[in-house]
N, C-alpha and C positions, 0 to 999 in steps of 0.2 A: 505494500499499500503506498502510496506517496501523497503527501498533504502540502499544501501550500495557501497562500493568500494573494487575491488580487486587490491591489486599490485601484477604483476607476474613479475618472473626473468623466461629467455626462454635461449635457446640454441641461438648461437651466429651467427647471420644473420636471425633467424627466427622472428624477431619482425613483419615484414609486413604480412607474413603469418600468425600468430597467430591472429593478428588483423583484416585480412579477417574473420579469423573462429568465431571470437568473434561476430562479425558483424552480422552472421547469427543466433544468439543464441536470441530468441525475446525477453527475459529479459535485454539484455544488449541496454542501451540506449546510450552511448556513448563509444568508446575506443581510446586509443590515444598512440602511441609511447612517451616514456619521456628519458630525460638522467638523471643519478642518480643513488642511491641506487637500482632501480627499472626501467625494460625494457618500462613496458605497465603500464597503470591504466585502470580500465574499471568500468564504472558506472552501477550496475544492480537495477533494480526496477522489484519488483514481490509483487503478491498478498498476500503474508503472508511469516513470519519467514520460516517455512516450505519451501515453495517452493523456496525462497531466499537459503536456505541452500542446497536444491537440485541442484539448479542452479550449485552454487559454486562447489559441491562437486561431481556430476555426470557429468556436461556438460564441464566445465571451468578447474578444477583440472584433467582432463583426456584428454585435448588436447594433442597431440603428439608435444614436442617439450618444452612444458611446464617444467621447473625445480622446480619453488618453486611459493607460493602465499602468501600472507597475506590478510586476509579479515578485512574490516573495516565497521562496522555496523553503521548505522546515528539512532539516537536517537531523537525523537520529530521533525518529518520532516514534 
């Protein structure tokens, strides 16, 4: 199992829409709207590093109204 977090910035007012879309992705275990430098944080759990990378690049980063992301990989989880 590979775990990590994705911090997202989105268009103004799109936070709830994006959290709803993130929760539809099976690898997303949690998604929260936050205040601060990032608008949303999502916890990702995937079977492998490759599957984790595919989830971030092909599913999360391509969501409508996502402006930017930062991915944090957990080590020794």
